C-alpha positions as CSV (number, residue, x, y, z in Angstrom):
1,M,0.0,0.0,0.0
2,N,1.0,3.5,-0.6
3,L,0.4,6.6,1.5
4,L,0.8,10.2,0.4
5,H,1.3,12.7,3.3
6,I,0.7,16.3,2.5
7,D,1.4,19.2,4.8
8,S,0.6,22.8,4.0
9,S,0.9,24.9,7.2
10,I,3.4,27.7,7.2
11,L,4.0,27.3,10.9
12,G,6.6,24.5,11.0
13,D,7.0,22.9,14.4
14,H,4.3,25.2,15.8
15,S,1.6,23.9,13.5
16,V,-1.4,22.1,14.8
17,S,-2.4,20.5,11.6
18,R,1.1,19.1,11.1
19,K,1.0,17.4,14.5
20,I,-2.4,15.9,13.7
21,S,-1.2,14.7,10.3
22,A,1.9,13.2,11.7
23,A,-0.1,11.3,14.3
24,A,-2.4,10.0,11.6
25,V,0.5,8.8,9.4
26,A,2.2,7.1,12.4
27,A,-1.0,5.2,13.3
28,L,-1.6,4.1,9.7
29,S,2.1,3.0,9.3
30,A,1.8,0.9,12.5
31,A,-1.5,-0.6,11.3
32,H,-0.1,-1.5,7.8
33,P,3.4,-2.9,8.0
34,G,5.3,-2.2,4.8
35,L,3.3,0.8,4.0
36,S,5.2,3.0,1.6
37,V,5.0,6.7,2.6
38,T,5.6,9.7,0.3
39,Y,5.9,13.0,2.0
40,R,5.4,16.4,0.4
41,D,5.7,19.7,2.4
42,L,4.0,22.3,0.3
43,D,5.5,25.2,2.5
44,A,9.1,24.1,2.0
45,S,8.6,22.9,-1.6
46,P,5.5,24.4,-3.2
47,A,4.0,22.8,-6.3
48,P,4.3,25.1,-9.3
49,H,1.3,27.5,-9.7
50,Q,-0.8,27.2,-12.7
51,S,0.3,29.9,-15.1
52,G,0.2,30.8,-18.8
53,A,3.9,29.9,-19.0
54,L,3.2,26.4,-17.6
55,L,0.3,25.9,-19.9
56,A,2.5,27.0,-22.9
57,A,5.2,24.6,-21.8
58,R,2.7,21.7,-21.7
59,G,1.8,22.5,-25.3
60,L,5.4,22.0,-26.5
61,A,7.0,18.7,-27.5
62,P,9.3,17.6,-24.7
63,D,12.4,18.1,-26.8
64,A,11.3,21.6,-27.5
65,R,11.0,22.7,-23.9
66,T,13.7,24.7,-22.1
67,P,15.3,23.2,-19.0
68,D,13.2,25.4,-16.9
69,Q,10.0,24.5,-18.8
70,A,10.9,20.7,-18.6
71,R,11.4,21.0,-14.8
72,D,8.1,22.8,-14.2
73,V,6.1,20.3,-16.3
74,A,7.9,17.4,-14.5
75,D,7.2,18.9,-11.1
76,A,3.5,19.4,-11.9
77,D,3.2,15.8,-13.3
78,A,4.8,14.4,-10.2
79,V,2.0,15.9,-8.1
80,L,-0.6,14.0,-10.0
81,D,1.4,10.8,-10.2
82,E,1.9,10.8,-6.5
83,F,-1.8,11.2,-5.8
84,L,-2.9,8.6,-8.3
85,A,-0.4,6.1,-6.9
86,A,-1.7,6.5,-3.3
87,D,-4.2,4.2,-1.6
88,I,-4.4,6.6,1.4
89,V,-3.8,10.4,1.4
90,V,-3.3,12.4,4.6
91,I,-3.6,16.1,4.2
92,G,-2.6,18.6,6.8
93,V,-4.8,21.6,6.2
94,P,-5.1,24.7,8.4
95,M,-7.8,27.2,7.7
96,Y,-6.4,30.5,6.4
97,N,-8.9,33.4,5.9
98,F,-11.8,30.9,5.7
99,G,-10.2,28.7,3.1
100,I,-7.2,26.6,2.5
101,P,-3.5,27.7,2.0
102,S,-2.7,28.9,-1.4
103,T,0.0,26.3,-1.8
104,L,-2.6,23.6,-1.2
105,K,-4.9,25.1,-3.8
106,S,-2.0,25.0,-6.3
107,W,-1.4,21.4,-5.5
108,I,-5.1,20.6,-6.1
109,D,-5.0,22.4,-9.4
110,H,-2.6,19.7,-10.7
111,L,-5.0,17.0,-9.7
112,A,-7.9,18.3,-11.7
113,V,-6.9,16.8,-15.1
114,A,-9.6,15.7,-17.6
115,G,-9.1,12.2,-18.6
116,R,-7.0,11.3,-15.6
117,T,-9.1,12.2,-12.5
118,F,-12.4,13.1,-14.1
119,R,-14.2,13.1,-17.4
120,Y,-17.3,14.6,-18.9
121,S,-19.9,12.2,-20.4
122,E,-23.5,12.5,-21.5
123,A,-24.5,11.6,-18.0
124,G,-22.4,14.5,-16.5
125,V,-19.1,14.5,-14.7
126,E,-17.6,11.1,-13.7
127,G,-14.8,11.0,-11.2
128,L,-12.0,8.6,-12.1
129,A,-9.9,8.8,-8.9
130,G,-12.0,6.8,-6.5
131,G,-11.0,3.9,-4.3
132,K,-8.8,6.1,-2.1
133,R,-9.1,6.9,1.7
134,V,-8.4,10.5,2.4
135,I,-7.9,11.9,5.9
136,L,-8.0,15.7,6.4
137,A,-5.9,16.8,9.4
138,S,-7.7,20.1,10.0
139,S,-7.0,23.1,12.3
140,R,-9.1,26.3,12.8
141,G,-8.6,29.3,14.9
142,G,-12.2,29.7,15.7
143,Y,-15.5,27.6,15.5
144,Y,-16.9,26.9,12.1
145,G,-19.0,23.8,12.7
146,P,-22.5,23.3,11.2
147,D,-24.1,24.9,14.3
148,S,-21.8,27.9,14.5
149,P,-22.8,31.4,13.3
150,A,-19.6,31.4,11.3
151,A,-20.5,28.1,9.5
152,P,-21.2,30.0,6.1
153,L,-17.5,31.2,6.2
154,Q,-16.1,27.6,6.3
155,H,-14.6,27.1,2.9
156,Q,-11.9,24.7,4.0
157,E,-13.3,21.3,4.6
158,S,-16.4,22.0,2.4
159,Y,-14.1,22.9,-0.5
160,L,-11.9,19.8,-0.1
161,R,-14.9,17.5,0.2
162,G,-16.5,19.1,-2.9
163,F,-13.3,18.7,-5.0
164,L,-12.5,15.2,-3.9
165,G,-16.1,14.2,-4.6
166,F,-15.8,15.7,-8.1
167,I,-12.9,13.4,-8.9
168,G,-14.6,10.4,-7.4
169,V,-13.1,10.3,-3.9
170,H,-15.9,9.9,-1.3
171,D,-14.0,8.1,1.5
172,V,-13.1,11.3,3.4
173,E,-12.5,11.6,7.1
174,V,-11.8,14.7,9.1
175,V,-9.7,14.8,12.3
176,G,-9.6,18.4,13.4
177,A,-8.9,20.9,16.2
178,E,-11.1,23.9,16.4
179,G,-10.8,27.1,18.4
180,V,-7.0,26.8,18.6
181,N,-6.6,30.6,18.8
182,L,-9.0,31.1,21.7
183,S,-6.5,30.4,24.4
184,P,-3.3,28.4,25.0
185,D,-5.2,26.0,27.2
186,H,-8.0,25.4,24.7
187,K,-5.4,25.0,22.0
188,Q,-3.6,22.3,24.0
189,R,-6.8,20.4,24.8
190,A,-8.0,20.6,21.2
191,L,-4.7,19.4,19.9
192,E,-4.5,16.5,22.4
193,T,-8.0,15.4,21.5
194,A,-7.3,15.4,17.8
195,V,-3.9,13.7,18.1
196,T,-5.7,10.9,20.2
197,V,-8.3,10.5,17.5
198,A,-5.7,10.5,14.7
199,G,-3.7,7.8,16.7
200,G,-6.7,5.4,16.5
201,L,-7.3,5.7,12.7
202,G,-5.5,2.5,11.8
203,E,-7.3,0.5,14.5
204,A,-10.7,2.0,13.7
205,R,-10.5,1.0,10.0
206,Q,-9.2,-2.4,10.7
207,A,-12.1,-3.2,13.1
208,A,-14.7,-1.9,10.6
């Protein structure tokens, strides 16, 4: 089995989402001996942003590309190949300004490829990337749950669920910590709870 681990927080060792995603990967690795883990840190090594230059490079024959163009196309292709090869995907995703980090959005842009992850048919859109288990390791500074007055501003989990569903991925779990900016004590309690839940992910799925 292959696991793809994505982190997108800009906070390094101070990141809540990174701690949750790490706990999830550790639990899944323990539950699946021999699991192959690929790690991509989008803060340290961002995926190339979609651009006119990248689109133009894709339109060239490989031997007509400059070294920089060849590198950018290869980097973008690697994003999709890593995702398609994964049986499990763990995504560390903090909420920034009601949405996801721009680096994570850029990563997602390379997954939306007609003919690879989705296709249009007479019956409508068909997702082609199903059969994966995706775990969102989420962190939020405030409260944005369904019963919260701020729920309409939550474009983090809702966006990811919507996109993943579009490409055929419906096995999506969220392990999150909310209200982490309310106080240091609350942050610690929310983090500890989320890490405990993440630590049981492998056992929970094996027992199902």
